[in-house]
Kinemage of the C-alpha trace (Angstrom):
@kinemage 1
@onewidth
@group {chain A} dominant
@subgroup {mainchain}
@vectorlist {calphas} color= white
{ca met a 1} P -1.955 14.623 1.968
{ca pro a 2} L -0.319 11.299 2.923
{ca lys a 3} L -0.403 8.506 0.384
{ca leu a 4} L -1.010 4.796 0.884
{ca lys a 5} L 0.464 2.438 -1.723
{ca val a 6} L -0.896 -1.104 -1.878
{ca phe a 7} L 1.191 -3.713 -3.731
{ca thr a 8} L -0.534 -6.979 -4.639
{ca lys a 9} L -0.573 -9.854 -7.097
{ca lys a 10} L -3.409 -12.088 -8.209
{ca asp a 11} L -2.451 -15.399 -6.539
{ca cys a 12} L -1.599 -13.875 -3.148
{ca pro a 13} L -3.849 -15.201 -0.346
{ca asn a 14} L -3.593 -12.057 1.838
{ca cys a 15} L -3.927 -9.542 -0.995
{ca pro a 16} L -7.758 -9.310 -0.999
{ca lys a 17} L -7.588 -8.115 2.623
{ca ala a 18} L -5.025 -5.451 1.654
{ca lys a 19} L -7.161 -4.298 -1.289
{ca leu a 20} L -10.239 -4.048 0.938
{ca leu a 21} L -8.313 -1.986 3.479
{ca gly a 22} L -7.089 0.314 0.705
{ca asp a 23} L -10.640 0.746 -0.584
{ca glu a 24} L -11.885 1.652 2.923
{ca val a 25} L -9.126 4.239 3.406
{ca ala a 26} L -9.774 5.711 -0.055
{ca lys a 27} L -13.512 6.090 0.640
{ca glu a 28} L -12.791 8.142 3.767
{ca gly a 29} L -10.738 10.606 1.713
{ca lys a 30} L -8.140 11.270 4.433
{ca met a 31} L -5.307 10.111 2.198
{ca glu a 32} L -4.697 9.187 -1.396
{ca val a 33} L -4.523 5.455 -2.145
{ca glu a 34} L -2.723 3.871 -5.080
{ca phe a 35} L -2.923 0.196 -6.027
{ca tyr a 36} L -0.121 -1.635 -7.843
{ca asp a 37} L -0.097 -5.119 -9.349
{ca val a 38} L 3.521 -6.296 -9.090
{ca glu a 39} L 2.953 -8.618 -12.051
{ca gln a 40} L 2.509 -5.579 -14.312
{ca ala a 41} L 5.448 -3.478 -15.546
{ca asp a 42} L 4.365 -0.244 -13.846
{ca gly a 43} L 3.565 -2.044 -10.580
{ca leu a 44} L 6.914 -3.827 -10.593
{ca ala a 45} L 8.767 -0.573 -11.269
{ca glu a 46} L 7.042 1.164 -8.351
{ca ala a 47} L 7.640 -1.883 -6.131
{ca gln a 48} L 11.374 -1.659 -6.796
{ca leu a 49} L 11.412 1.915 -5.473
{ca tyr a 50} L 10.161 0.628 -2.104
{ca ser a 51} L 12.080 -2.682 -2.063
{ca val a 52} L 8.875 -4.722 -2.139
{ca leu a 53} L 9.818 -8.393 -1.841
{ca ala a 54} L 6.529 -9.821 -0.542
{ca thr a 55} L 2.853 -9.332 -1.208
{ca pro a 56} L 0.830 -7.781 0.034
{ca thr a 57} L 2.962 -4.797 0.934
{ca val a 58} L 1.332 -1.594 2.110
{ca val a 59} L 3.489 1.537 2.228
{ca leu a 60} L 2.464 4.757 3.956
{ca cys a 61} L 4.174 7.797 2.413
{ca ala a 62} L 4.571 11.305 3.821
{ca asp a 63} L 3.075 14.458 2.354
{ca gly a 64} L 4.981 15.956 -0.522
{ca ser a 65} L 6.284 15.028 -3.901
{ca asp a 66} L 9.202 12.863 -2.741
{ca glu a 67} L 6.835 10.261 -1.255
{ca glu a 68} L 9.114 9.393 1.642
{ca glu a 69} L 8.172 6.107 3.328
{ca ile a 70} L 6.859 6.572 6.875
{ca lys a 71} L 5.887 2.968 7.615
{ca ser a 72} L 5.317 -0.252 5.736
{ca trp a 73} L 3.627 -3.575 6.307
{ca arg a 74} L 5.254 -6.389 4.332
{ca gly a 75} L 3.688 -9.782 3.718
{ca glu a 76} L 0.674 -8.950 5.885
{ca pro a 77} L -1.564 -5.883 5.609
{ca pro a 78} L -2.350 -3.644 8.580
{ca ser a 79} L -4.971 -5.245 10.822
{ca asn a 80} L -7.330 -2.284 10.327
{ca lys a 81} L -7.427 1.258 8.959
{ca asp a 82} L -6.832 2.763 12.422
{ca glu a 83} L -3.398 1.174 12.378
{ca val a 84} L -2.669 3.206 9.251
{ca tyr a 85} L -4.043 6.468 10.628
{ca asn a 86} L -2.275 6.201 13.999
{ca val a 87} L 1.277 6.072 12.685
């Protein structure tokens, strides 16, 4: 199952939109969704793996344990969940 990783921080103006999108995708159950706060140690560590330099960043990962990045949206979340599914 593909995985969507959503990287946010509390004072980011576009992050609520990214979180909402992640929640919508998670509810549909078509892919796993993980949320990371880059101001927390575990969120920052995960962000470094994907070279996250802006929030929000949304990373779509391939099936499998290596979590290879398929596509990412940096500084602005996808406009809608269809944009995530149609990659």
